[in-house]
Structures are given as structure tokens and as C-alpha cells.
C-alpha positions as CSV (number, residue, x, y, z in Angstrom):
1,X,-40.1,-11.7,11.3
2,X,-39.5,-14.1,14.2
3,X,-36.5,-13.9,16.5
4,X,-35.1,-17.0,14.9
5,X,-34.9,-17.3,11.1
6,X,-34.2,-20.5,9.1
7,X,-30.8,-21.0,7.5
8,X,-32.3,-20.9,4.0
9,X,-33.5,-17.3,4.7
10,X,-30.1,-16.3,6.0
11,X,-28.5,-17.6,2.9
12,X,-30.9,-15.7,0.6
13,X,-30.3,-12.5,2.6
14,X,-26.5,-13.0,2.3
15,X,-26.7,-13.6,-1.4
16,X,-28.9,-10.6,-2.0
17,X,-26.6,-8.4,0.1
18,X,-23.7,-9.5,-2.2
19,X,-25.6,-8.7,-5.4
20,X,-26.5,-12.3,-6.4
21,X,-30.3,-11.8,-6.3
22,X,-30.2,-9.4,-9.3
23,X,-30.0,-10.5,-12.9
24,X,-26.7,-9.7,-14.7
25,X,-26.8,-6.6,-17.1
26,X,-27.8,-7.4,-20.6
27,X,-26.2,-4.4,-22.3
28,X,-22.8,-2.7,-22.2
29,X,-21.2,-2.7,-18.8
30,X,-19.8,0.6,-17.6
31,X,-18.6,2.5,-14.5
32,X,-22.1,2.7,-13.1
33,X,-22.2,-1.1,-12.9
34,X,-18.8,-1.3,-11.2
35,X,-19.9,1.4,-8.7
36,X,-23.1,-0.5,-7.9
37,X,-21.1,-3.7,-7.1
38,X,-18.6,-1.8,-5.0
39,X,-21.3,0.1,-3.1
40,X,-22.6,-3.4,-2.1
41,X,-19.5,-5.3,-1.3
42,X,-17.3,-2.4,-0.2
43,X,-13.9,-3.7,-1.5
44,X,-12.1,-6.1,-3.8
45,X,-9.3,-8.2,-2.3
46,X,-6.1,-8.2,-4.3
47,X,-4.1,-11.4,-4.8
48,X,-1.1,-12.2,-7.0
49,X,-2.1,-15.7,-8.1
50,X,-3.2,-15.6,-11.8
51,X,-4.1,-19.3,-12.5
52,X,-7.3,-18.0,-14.0
53,X,-7.2,-14.3,-13.6
54,X,-6.0,-12.1,-10.7
55,X,-8.5,-12.3,-7.9
56,X,-9.7,-8.7,-7.9
57,X,-11.2,-9.1,-11.4
58,X,-13.3,-12.1,-10.5
59,X,-16.0,-10.7,-8.2
60,X,-17.2,-8.3,-10.9
61,X,-17.4,-11.2,-13.4
62,X,-19.3,-13.3,-10.9
63,X,-21.9,-10.6,-10.5
64,X,-21.9,-8.8,-13.9
65,X,-20.8,-11.5,-16.3
66,X,-18.2,-10.7,-19.0
67,X,-17.1,-7.1,-18.6
68,X,-14.1,-5.2,-19.9
69,X,-11.3,-5.6,-17.3
70,X,-10.0,-2.2,-18.4
71,X,-13.0,-0.8,-16.6
72,X,-11.5,-1.9,-13.3
73,X,-8.0,-0.9,-14.3
74,X,-9.2,2.6,-15.2
75,X,-11.1,3.0,-12.0
76,X,-7.9,2.3,-10.1
77,X,-5.5,4.3,-12.1
78,X,-7.1,7.0,-14.2
79,X,-7.3,10.7,-13.3
80,X,-11.0,10.2,-12.5
81,X,-9.9,7.6,-10.0
82,X,-12.7,5.7,-8.2
83,X,-10.5,3.3,-6.2
84,X,-7.4,3.3,-4.1
85,X,-5.3,0.5,-2.6
86,X,-4.8,-0.2,1.1
87,X,-4.9,-2.9,3.7
88,X,-8.6,-3.5,4.5
89,X,-9.7,-7.2,4.6
90,X,-6.2,-7.9,3.1
91,X,-4.6,-5.8,0.4
92,X,-7.6,-4.4,-1.3
93,X,-9.1,-2.0,-3.8
94,X,-11.6,0.3,-2.0
95,X,-13.8,3.2,-3.2
96,X,-11.9,6.4,-2.7
97,X,-14.7,7.6,-0.4
98,X,-13.5,5.0,2.1
99,X,-10.1,6.7,2.3
100,X,-10.9,8.9,5.4
101,X,-12.2,5.8,7.2
102,X,-8.8,4.1,6.9
103,X,-6.7,7.0,8.2
104,X,-6.8,5.7,11.7
105,X,-5.1,2.5,10.5
106,X,-2.5,4.6,8.7
107,X,-1.8,6.7,11.7
108,X,-1.4,3.6,13.9
109,X,0.9,2.1,11.3
110,X,3.0,5.3,11.5
111,X,3.4,4.4,15.2
112,X,4.4,0.8,14.2
113,X,1.0,-0.7,15.0
114,X,-1.7,-2.3,12.8
115,X,0.9,-4.0,10.6
116,X,3.1,-7.1,10.5
117,X,5.1,-7.4,13.7
118,X,8.3,-8.1,11.8
119,X,7.9,-5.1,9.6
120,X,7.2,-2.9,12.6
121,X,10.3,-4.2,14.3
122,X,12.4,-3.6,11.2
123,X,11.0,0.0,10.8
124,X,12.0,1.0,14.3
125,X,15.6,0.3,13.5
126,X,15.6,1.8,10.0
127,X,14.0,5.2,10.2
128,X,16.8,6.8,8.2
129,X,16.3,4.5,5.2
130,X,12.5,5.0,5.4
131,X,13.0,8.7,5.1
132,X,15.4,8.3,2.2
133,X,12.9,6.1,0.3
134,X,10.1,8.6,1.0
135,X,12.2,11.4,-0.5
136,X,12.9,9.2,-3.5
137,X,9.1,8.7,-4.1
138,X,8.6,12.4,-3.5
139,X,11.3,13.4,-6.0
140,X,10.8,10.6,-8.6
141,X,7.3,9.2,-8.2
142,X,5.5,7.2,-9.5
143,X,8.2,4.6,-9.0
144,X,8.4,0.9,-8.2
145,X,10.5,-0.6,-5.4
146,X,12.6,-2.3,-8.0
147,X,13.5,1.0,-9.5
148,X,15.7,1.7,-6.5
149,X,19.3,0.3,-6.6
150,X,19.6,-2.6,-4.2
151,X,15.9,-3.2,-3.9
152,X,15.7,-6.6,-5.4
153,X,15.2,-9.2,-2.7
154,X,15.1,-12.9,-2.9
155,X,11.3,-13.2,-3.1
156,X,8.5,-13.4,-0.5
157,X,8.1,-11.0,2.4
158,X,10.9,-12.7,4.3
159,X,13.2,-12.2,1.3
160,X,12.5,-8.5,0.9
161,X,15.4,-6.1,0.6
162,X,15.7,-3.2,3.1
163,X,14.4,-0.9,0.4
164,X,11.3,-3.0,-0.2
165,X,10.7,-3.1,3.6
166,X,10.8,0.7,3.6
167,X,8.3,1.0,0.7
168,X,5.9,-1.4,2.4
169,X,6.1,0.4,5.8
170,X,5.4,3.8,4.0
171,X,2.5,2.2,2.3
172,X,1.0,0.9,5.6
173,X,1.5,4.3,7.1
174,X,-0.3,6.0,4.3
175,X,2.7,8.2,3.4
176,X,2.8,6.7,-0.1
177,X,0.1,4.9,-2.1
178,X,-0.3,3.0,-5.4
179,X,-0.4,5.2,-8.4
180,X,-0.7,2.4,-10.9
181,X,0.8,-1.0,-11.5
182,X,3.5,-2.3,-14.0
183,X,2.3,-5.8,-14.5
184,X,1.4,-6.7,-11.0
185,X,4.2,-4.5,-9.4
186,X,3.0,-1.4,-7.6
187,X,4.2,2.1,-8.8
188,X,4.2,4.3,-5.7
189,X,3.5,8.0,-5.4
190,X,2.4,10.5,-2.7
191,X,-1.3,10.2,-1.9
192,X,-1.8,14.0,-2.4
193,X,-0.7,13.5,-6.0
194,X,-2.8,10.4,-6.6
195,X,-6.1,10.9,-4.8
196,X,-8.8,13.4,-5.6
197,X,-8.1,16.6,-3.6
198,X,-11.6,16.4,-2.1
199,X,-10.9,13.0,-0.8
200,X,-7.3,13.6,0.4
201,X,-8.4,16.8,2.2
202,X,-11.6,15.4,3.6
203,X,-12.1,15.6,7.4
204,X,-10.6,12.6,9.2
205,X,-13.2,11.0,11.5
206,X,-12.2,9.8,14.9
207,X,-11.2,6.1,15.2
208,X,-14.5,5.1,16.9
209,X,-16.5,6.9,14.2
210,X,-14.5,5.3,11.5
211,X,-14.9,1.8,13.0
212,X,-18.7,2.4,13.3
213,X,-18.8,3.4,9.6
214,X,-16.7,0.4,8.5
215,X,-19.1,-1.8,10.5
216,X,-22.0,-0.2,8.6
217,X,-20.3,-1.2,5.3
218,X,-19.6,-4.7,6.5
219,X,-23.2,-5.2,7.8
220,X,-24.7,-4.0,4.5
221,X,-22.3,-6.2,2.5
222,X,-23.0,-9.3,4.6
223,X,-26.8,-8.8,5.1
224,X,-26.8,-11.0,8.2
225,X,-23.7,-11.7,10.2
226,X,-22.2,-12.8,13.5
227,X,-19.7,-10.8,15.5
228,X,-16.8,-12.6,13.9
229,X,-18.2,-12.0,10.4
230,X,-18.6,-8.3,11.0
231,X,-15.1,-8.0,12.6
232,X,-13.4,-9.9,9.9
233,X,-14.6,-7.9,6.9
234,X,-12.2,-5.0,7.6
235,X,-10.1,-6.9,10.1
236,X,-11.0,-4.8,13.1
237,X,-9.6,-5.8,16.5
238,X,-11.8,-6.8,19.4
239,X,-10.8,-3.5,21.2
240,X,-12.0,-1.5,18.1
241,X,-15.3,-3.5,18.0
242,X,-16.1,-2.8,21.7
243,X,-19.5,-1.1,22.0
244,X,-19.8,-0.5,18.2
245,X,-22.4,-3.2,17.5
246,X,-24.4,-2.1,20.5
247,X,-24.5,1.4,19.2
248,X,-25.7,0.3,15.8
249,X,-28.4,-1.8,17.4
250,X,-29.4,1.2,19.5
251,X,-29.7,3.4,16.4
252,X,-31.9,0.7,14.7
253,X,-29.3,-0.1,12.0
254,X,-28.7,-3.6,13.2
255,X,-31.4,-6.0,14.4
256,X,-30.4,-9.0,16.6
257,X,-31.6,-12.4,15.3
258,X,-30.8,-16.0,15.7
259,X,-30.2,-18.2,12.7
260,X,-31.3,-21.8,13.1
261,X,-28.2,-24.0,13.4
262,X,-25.8,-21.2,14.2
263,X,-24.4,-21.2,17.7
264,X,-23.7,-17.4,17.9
265,X,-25.9,-14.4,17.9
266,X,-26.4,-12.8,14.4
267,X,-27.4,-9.2,13.4
268,X,-29.5,-8.3,10.4
269,X,-28.9,-5.1,8.6
270,X,-32.1,-3.0,8.8
271,X,-32.2,-2.5,5.1
272,X,-31.3,-6.0,4.1
273,X,-33.4,-7.5,1.3
274,X,-35.1,-10.9,2.0
275,X,-35.8,-12.3,-1.5
276,X,-38.2,-15.3,-1.7
277,X,-35.9,-16.9,-4.3
278,X,-32.3,-16.4,-5.6
279,X,-31.6,-17.7,-9.1
280,X,-27.8,-17.1,-9.2
281,X,-25.2,-18.7,-11.4
282,X,-21.6,-17.8,-10.7
283,X,-18.1,-19.1,-10.4
284,X,-16.4,-17.6,-7.3
285,X,-12.8,-16.6,-6.7
286,X,-11.3,-18.0,-3.5
287,X,-11.1,-14.3,-2.3
288,X,-14.6,-13.4,-3.2
289,X,-16.3,-11.7,-0.1
290,X,-19.1,-14.2,-0.3
291,X,-16.7,-17.1,0.6
292,X,-13.5,-15.6,1.9
293,X,-14.3,-16.2,5.5
294,X,-14.3,-20.0,5.5
295,X,-16.2,-20.6,8.7
296,X,-19.0,-18.3,7.5
297,X,-19.1,-20.2,4.2
298,X,-19.5,-23.4,6.0
299,X,-22.3,-22.0,8.2
300,X,-24.2,-20.5,5.3
301,X,-23.7,-23.2,2.6
302,X,-22.6,-26.3,4.4
303,X,-19.6,-26.1,2.1
304,X,-16.1,-26.7,3.6
305,X,-13.7,-24.7,1.5
306,X,-9.9,-24.4,1.8
307,X,-7.4,-23.0,-0.7
308,X,-4.7,-25.6,-1.5
309,X,-2.2,-23.4,-3.3
310,X,0.4,-24.0,-0.6
311,X,-0.5,-27.7,-0.1
312,X,1.9,-30.1,-1.8
313,X,0.3,-31.4,-5.0
314,X,0.1,-35.0,-3.7
315,X,-1.8,-33.9,-0.6
316,X,-4.4,-31.7,-2.3
317,X,-8.0,-32.9,-2.1
318,X,-9.5,-30.9,-4.9
319,X,-6.7,-29.0,-6.7
320,X,-4.5,-26.0,-6.9
321,X,-6.9,-23.1,-7.7
322,X,-10.5,-24.3,-6.9
323,X,-13.5,-22.1,-7.7
324,X,-16.8,-22.8,-6.0
325,X,-19.9,-22.9,-8.3
326,X,-23.0,-21.1,-7.0
327,X,-26.2,-22.2,-8.6
328,X,-29.5,-20.9,-7.3
329,X,-28.9,-20.2,-3.6
330,X,-26.5,-23.1,-3.1
331,X,-22.9,-23.9,-3.8
332,X,-23.3,-27.1,-5.8
333,X,-19.8,-27.9,-7.2
334,X,-16.2,-26.9,-7.2
335,X,-13.6,-27.0,-10.1
336,X,-9.9,-26.8,-10.3
337,X,-9.4,-24.5,-13.3
338,X,-6.5,-22.9,-15.2
339,X,-6.4,-20.4,-18.0
340,X,-3.7,-21.7,-20.4
341,X,-3.1,-18.5,-22.2
342,X,-0.3,-19.7,-24.6
343,X,-2.6,-22.5,-25.8
344,X,-5.7,-20.3,-25.5
345,X,-7.5,-23.0,-23.5
346,X,-9.5,-22.9,-20.3
347,X,-8.5,-26.1,-18.6
348,X,-10.8,-27.8,-16.1
349,X,-8.3,-29.9,-14.2
350,X,-10.9,-31.5,-11.9
351,X,-14.6,-31.1,-11.2
352,X,-16.6,-32.2,-8.2
353,X,-20.3,-32.1,-7.4
354,X,-21.5,-31.4,-3.9
355,X,-24.0,-33.7,-2.2
356,X,-27.5,-32.9,-3.5
357,X,-26.3,-31.0,-6.6
358,X,-29.2,-30.8,-9.0
359,X,-29.3,-32.7,-12.3
360,X,-28.7,-29.6,-14.4
361,X,-25.4,-28.7,-12.5
362,X,-23.1,-29.8,-15.3
363,X,-25.1,-28.0,-18.0
364,X,-25.2,-24.8,-16.0
365,X,-21.5,-25.0,-15.2
366,X,-20.6,-25.4,-18.8
367,X,-22.6,-22.3,-19.6
368,X,-20.7,-20.4,-17.0
369,X,-17.4,-21.8,-18.2
370,X,-18.2,-20.7,-21.8
371,X,-18.8,-17.2,-20.5
372,X,-15.5,-17.2,-18.7
373,X,-13.7,-18.6,-21.8
374,X,-15.1,-15.7,-23.8
375,X,-14.3,-13.1,-21.1
376,X,-10.7,-14.3,-20.9
377,X,-10.4,-14.3,-24.7
378,X,-9.7,-18.1,-24.9
379,X,-10.7,-20.4,-27.7
380,X,-11.9,-23.6,-26.1
381,X,-12.5,-25.6,-22.9
382,X,-10.8,-28.8,-22.1
383,X,-12.0,-31.1,-19.4
384,X,-9.6,-33.5,-17.6
385,X,-11.2,-36.7,-16.2
386,X,-10.5,-36.0,-12.5
387,X,-13.5,-35.7,-10.2
388,X,-17.1,-37.1,-10.2
389,X,-18.5,-34.2,-12.3
390,X,-15.9,-34.3,-15.0
391,X,-17.5,-37.0,-17.2
392,X,-20.8,-35.1,-17.4
393,X,-18.9,-31.9,-18.3
394,X,-16.8,-33.7,-21.0
395,X,-20.0,-35.2,-22.5
396,X,-21.5,-31.8,-22.9
397,X,-18.4,-30.3,-24.5
398,X,-18.2,-33.3,-26.9
399,X,-21.8,-33.1,-27.9
């Protein structure tokens, strides 16, 4: 390989690292498939929006196709737990083996660092209540914040009750963790009662060692990445990054390269696959690790992507909950989509083709939408006329 590689190669490397260079399973999908995806991407970001399905379910569908969502639920809640919740990229499911690598962040949170500034300020002034809530969890867990009298706030983090603040601080500090969920609400318990004993009692690495291992996970998941890409994956600070990349270069785990068109240095994971072709087809959640860092998405795919949930409806360019459509090694379209569960309809509210999208984009997208419809146990797809790709989709549905 030369010191500078073309963008097309970087894109194939990134897609292969994320699991999109492999065909989807053809038989029953089980825990082995889930573990394989998680070993590649390292985490699943959790988000509360359920316009289609909650975000943590989507990356597995994008890579595996229709799979039983109970597979993920069981991995996160059963006695043979494979996942735990914590703050990683954002709120995330992570393999339990990653738990020791996050202890440094929990310890800092216990000192009112590595968390929201407002929450840290509140905690310094409310240690008594924090201890009371910890005792409640210890005595009654697993329990939800809403199970505590007075814990119902007015919504949003700024509307949290004092009790909810205490739960959230304890969660950041690792003193409590998610045992399961009731709907989307966390049920909290003590980590020593939730996590496998071998994980909870595992040796805790030093912060530099943990940062180095987290960078290894990031580099493997990204394939080829800039400094900002690597730092963003687990939201490491510049201070925590200092010297770590150089150490991995020295050990031969990262290889410095340039990508044509990128202005910043990139590093290739030493074990990264470099496929000659990627023949992927997938709808992507806004919080899929392939696209969650918007600047990287634009660099890799020439695809400018913003989530418009919080944009007033009249100012939205593409829609409320827009999913990019990956076809081959390019993002060729985007759709605003909603699962209307009462009507059992998958509604495509708008559909837009990207410049240069191939002629079979609409046909491929309909195939993927039909898979999604089946996975979500809906009965039909309805296409609204908004967007330049919508007429072609509607024609295929009508034929």
C-alpha cells in the first residue's frame, strides 16, 4: 500500500470494519450473530425516539436483517447477561467485557467529573439525598426512579426531580446500573447484583491502559480513522488521548496513512480488511456508528446528514426521522419513515435520491423496506409523494 490511499478504498475499509462487507445470515439468527456484530462495532447507542424502532435495535437489523428483538433484550437483561448500560459514545449498550475499561470514567464521575456540569454541581450540594437513594436501591432494587415518592419531574433533564438527579448521578458514578427496563424506563440495581461476578470483580486497569484499549476497539470498529474519529467513538478527552495513538503506532497496531481529499492524518488498523468490492444494502439509524459522527460521514460518503427531530417542522429539509440508505459502498438515498403501529403501516413520508444514485435504487430500497415491514410486524407500506424518489417507490408498490 502507498502512503496515500484513495477515498473509495477508505470507504470500503470503513464498511468492512462495520460488518457491511459480509452477507447477512440466511438461517436462524442467535446470540453468536449478535456477539459477532458487537465484537466489531463495540457498542450500541441508546436513544428514546421510537418513530421506527428504538435506535439500539437498528444497527443489528442493518447488518443481520430481520432478527428477533428479544435476542438483544435478553442479552441486556437475562441472567446470562452479555451487555450492560453506561455512558460511552452516549448512553450505550456495551459488551460486559468492556465494563472494567469504563471504571475510570465511573471513578471520575464519583468525583463530579466526566459528566454533565449541571449534574455535577447539583450533586455537590445534595450528597445526603444521593446516599438516601443509594440505600433505596440497595434495599429495594431493582427499582425505577419513578418508584420513589416525589421523583416525577416535569420532563427533560432540566425538569428532573431531585430524586431523578440522584439516580442519574449514581448511574454515572457506577454505584448503580440498569438491571432491566420497564418500557423504556430504567430499573436500577447494584452492579454487583447485575453483572457477572467475574466481570464485576475483574482487575481494574489504569486509566491510560483503559484509554489505550478503548482506542483499540475504536480503531478496529472504524477501520481507518482520523484523530477526531478515534476520540469521538468513546468520547475521550484530548488529555486522555495524549500519547495513546503514538503508542499504538509504535506497537504496530495502527498504521499512519493519508486519504485522498482528507485534510487530516488518518490511521489504518493493522488488521483492517480491504475488500475489492462491498455489496451492502441497509437502512441506517441516525445513531448507527457508521454515520453517527456527521463530519466523518461527509468525508467518507460525501453525504451531509443532520437529524431534524428538534427542527420545527416547517424548517426541516428532509423530515423528522430520516434514515440513510446504503447501497453497495455508497449512501444513495434518504427516507423519512415512521412505523404506524396502530394502523400496522410502514409510512415513507418522504424519499430523496442522492446525486449519482443508480437506476435500481428504488427497487433495492423497496426490498429493504419490505424486510423492515416484516421485521416490525407491520402489514403494508405506504408512500407519500414528497421527495424526488417517492414516485418511483410508489410505482413499485402499486405494481
